[in-house]
N, C-alpha and C positions, 0 to 999 in steps of 0.2 A: 793299537792292535787292529786289527781292521773289522770293523764288524758286517756282522750277513743284511742286508739287505733285501726290501718284499725281489720276490719276483715277480712276472708278469703272473703265477698261477697264483700267486698269492695274493696279488691286484684281485684277481679275480673270482677265486676263494670270497673275502670278504666282500663285493660287488653281488656276489648271492644271485637270485634272480634277473638282475639289472646290468651281468656283466655284458651281453650280446646290446643289450640296448645303447649302452653308456659307452664301450672301446669300441662297438663295428659300424659304429653310426657316421655315415659320411656323402650325408646332403644337408650340407647348411645353407640356408639360405642366401648366409653372405661369405662368399669365397675369402680363404684365408688370405688370396694372393694382391686384394686388398687393401690387406691389414699391417698395421707395423709391429711385428710382433716382437716378441722378449729374444735377443739372444744375447753373447756376448762381450757387444759388440755399443750398450743401448745407449749407451750414457756420449757416444762423437755421432750416433746415428740422433739423434734427436735433443738433447739436451746445448748440444754442443752449439748449435744451431739457435738457441731462443735466447733471453734477454740475461739468461743466470748466467751471476758471475762467475770466474773459477773457483771460489771460495765452495761456491756452490758444486760446482763440478767436481770436485776435488772429494763433499763431503756422499755427494754422490756416488764414485765409484770405490768409495769406501764404501757405503753400503754394501753395492751390486758384486763386490770381492770379498765379503765376509763368509767364514762361515762353510761348512758342510754344501750352499748351492752355490756358493764362489765362482764370480765368472761363466754359470751358463746364463746371466740374465732372470732369472729365478730369483724368492727372495720368501725366507720363513721368519717371521716376523712373533713377538711373544710379546705378544700384552696383558698388562695387569695394569688396571685404573681399579675396578672390579667394587678398591676399597674405601671408594667413594662414592660410583658410577652404583652398586649393587648393596651397599654398605660392608663392613670388612666383616663385624662377625660374621652375616649369612653365605658371603663369601668366603671365607677360611675359613669355617668349623670341620671343615672336612678336612683337615691340613696344618692346623694351627703355623707350623710353622712357617705360614709364608704369612705372617705379620711380621716375621724379618726380612726387612727390604735384600741385603745379603743375599738369602734365598731363595727371593724375583730371581735375583740378578744371575749366581749361579745358576741356573734353572737351562736359561736362555744361552749360557756361557757351555755350559755341558753337549745342550743338543744341538751344536751348532748353526745356533742360526745366522740370521744378516746381523741382525741389530734385536733391539730390547725400546718396548712401549710403556710408561708408563707415569707414573706425578712427581711434580716437584719435588713433592719429600723419600717419596724412596729414589729417584736417584741423583737425588742431591747430595744426600746422606751416605750413598754410594760413593759419590762421581771420582775422587782422588784413587781410588783404587780399581776401581774398573773403567772409566770414559776410556781413555785409550784402551782398553783391552775388546772393547766392544760397540757399536755407534749407539749411542744412550738417541731416543725419541720422547722428546717433553711435551707432553698432552696438555695443556694450558688452560685448554676451560670443562666441567663435567656439569653432571643433575645431581644432585643431592638429594638424598630420604631421608633427611634429617626435620624440616621445617613439616607444620605440621596446621592445615590438611598436607600431604604430598605435591608437589608440582614437580611440571617437566621443564625444564627450562632449564641451556645449556650457561655457566656466567665460570669469566674469566676467575682461575688460580693464582694463572704462574703468568710470566712475562718470558717475551723473546730474550732481554736482558740476563733473564734467569736460566735462560737452558743455552745460550750462545755464553755466560761468564762459568758455570762449570763440565765446560766443554763438549756437550754433545754436540750431535752432527744434525736432528734435521727437528723439526716438532709436530706437535701434529694439536686435530681440537678438530671436533664434532658441531654438525648442525644440522638440528630438528628441521630441515627443509619439512612445508605443508603446517606447521606446527605459524600460532598469531606470534613468538616470539622471530621468528623466521628470520625478519627484515632485518631484525639489528645484529642475528646473530652472524648473518652474509657482512654487515660494515664490521664489525669485530671482527669476525676469520678474515678476510682481503687485505682491512689492515696490518694485521698480524703479521702474514702469511708474504706482505711484500717488503717490512720490516728485516724479514727474520731473511729473507734471499739479499736484503743489504748486507746483513750480519754473516752472508754465507752460511747459515742452514737451507734443508731442502724440508718440502712440506710433507703433510701426509692428510687428508681430509676425510672423516668421519661421515658420508652422505649420507643420513639414514633420515628417516619417512616419519613422524610424529602426529598422525592427528585421526583422533576417535571414527572422524568419520572415515575411514581409509579400513576403517573393517568390517565388515556385515557376513557377507554368505561363505566371504573367503579372507584371507586377511592380504587384502591388498598394501599392509605394508613393504612387503617381497614381493608386485609384482613387477616386468620387466619394464611395463613400460612408463609409470611410476621410477621407481629405482632409477632407468637408465637418464630418462631429464632430469634428477638430481645429480645421477657425476657428471649431468652438462654445466650442470652450474657451477658445481664445485669446479671442476675444468676451469673454467671460467672465470674463478677469482685466487686460480693460480697454484692450483693445487699440483704435486707433483707425482703422487699416489693415490687413489682415490682408498677407500675401503667400505666394501658395501656388503649390504648383506646378500647372498647367493637368492639371486628371484626362482618363486617356488608355482609363481602364476601368472599369469597374464590379463591385461583387458580392466588396469584399475579406473582407467580415463571413462571407457563405455558404464561401467559401474554406475559413478559416479556425473554421469549424464545421462544415466535413467529417468527417462520421462522429459527432455529437452535438452540441449546444449543450454550448461550451466558454469562451466570446469574448464580451465585450462583451455587446451587445443593440441587435435590430434588426426592423423589421418589415420584413412582402416587401413592404406599400404603396412606400416606397422605392425600388424598381424598378420596379415600375407605374405607379404613380398619381402616382412624383412626381419621372420621372425616365424616360430610353430610353435608347436606345445613343446618339444623336448628338452628336455631342461638345456641341454649345448648351446640350443639356439637362446633359446633367452638369456642364458649368461654370453653368447655373441652378440645381443644384441649393450648391454652393459657395455662390452669389448669396447663397442660402437660408438658408443656416445663420449665416453672416453679419448677423443681425437682419433678414432679409428685405430686404438690404441698404442696411440703412439705417449700417452697417457697411462701407466700399468694398474692395473684391476686387479686389488690384495679382495680376498673375498674372505668375511671373515666364518670362522667355526662353528659360535654359536653355543648356545649353556649344553654344561655336560648333563649326560643321559645315559642310558644303558651300553650300547654299542658307543663306545664314543669311538672306536682308532675304525670299524667299519662307516660310519658317519663322518668322520675327518678323509679318508682315502677316497670317499663319492666323491667327497663334497672340491679334494683336489683334481680329481679327473675332469673334473668336470672344467671347472673350473683353466686346468692346462689346455685341453683339448679345445676348447673356447677360443683359447688364444690371452686368458690372463696372467697373471707375471706371479702370483701365489698364494701365499694363506700367512692368517693374521689369524692364531690361535692361543687363546688362555686357559677357558676352566675347564677347558677338556685337560689340561695338562695337569694344570695346581689341586683343579681339586681331587686328584688321586695320591697316591705314595709317587716319593723323586724320582726315582728308576724308569717308574711308568711314565710317568709324567715326558721323561726322554727321551721313553722309549719310542711311544706318540709322536712327537715332534718328527725324530727321524725318519717315523713310517710314514707321516707326509711329504717329509724331502725324499723321500723313494721312491714316488710317484715321479715329482721331478727329475729326476736323473736315471729314470729306464723311459728307454727308445723304444720302448715298446707303449710307450701310451703317449700317441700322435695327438698335433694341432691335425684337426679338421679342414 
């Protein structure tokens, strides 16, 4: 039975007062014809020229061809690592059925996602039943919050071989760029990504910033300049996709250099010629740092709140119009009843399927 998709009128309604600004924006700082944009032949256009072997290309093709967005060049990924990252009780108390790993996988399948990203435990327990039905992405490192006092560090929970042996299509990992532990994490993840490619698995890197100095008058963990550079470090170590928070501001380098140069390096033109204050320009700067779009930018959906559907659709519109490759949404979906979670994910997919929402 065919489902009713979001129309452009419904998308405009959900965007509310921001509809005109987001849907009619037509003057980006960086033109789209300088970018490699999502398209049905993305694997051939980009990765066939790379050092990725045939097994990686096969898994990438399967990933891009799966689900409701299959064959479009866009991706809808369902991630559930919050049982470790944010504690299982805090994450699943709203909807205890997701303590059961099978319900996690079922939601991804029912919603028509391109793939599911989760922990070794969740995917390993379900691998014989589902790994051939939907691409598995095993998240191999996590931050756990049981150590007292809490610390913020990504440590390895799983290996590439474990992901390969369960039939996974890819692996995922996080680096906390800007943190004291980032140097070790860069080495660990770079080595894991190299071995994953040898085994035929694609790679997704969560390029998150983590440093208390980045949060002052604004939360510069979400600044376009700093997240853009985190993305550029991520593609440098062989990520096939970058997961990043949607930028909400800019000027992180400027803030950190108040009183004189002391942190990093920047050029004033990244604020004047390469970006602006418009949300789509901020997101496009992230795309630019992903080798001008040759590595797909997947923005995260963020925490669950009061206006999840409208917030998710807005994020999808910004990502798509900027030249991004899709969304990775977890809490907004699994912290609500199963059927509602499916509808929310499919509403996001509808943004990418709607031809009226164009790349600017």
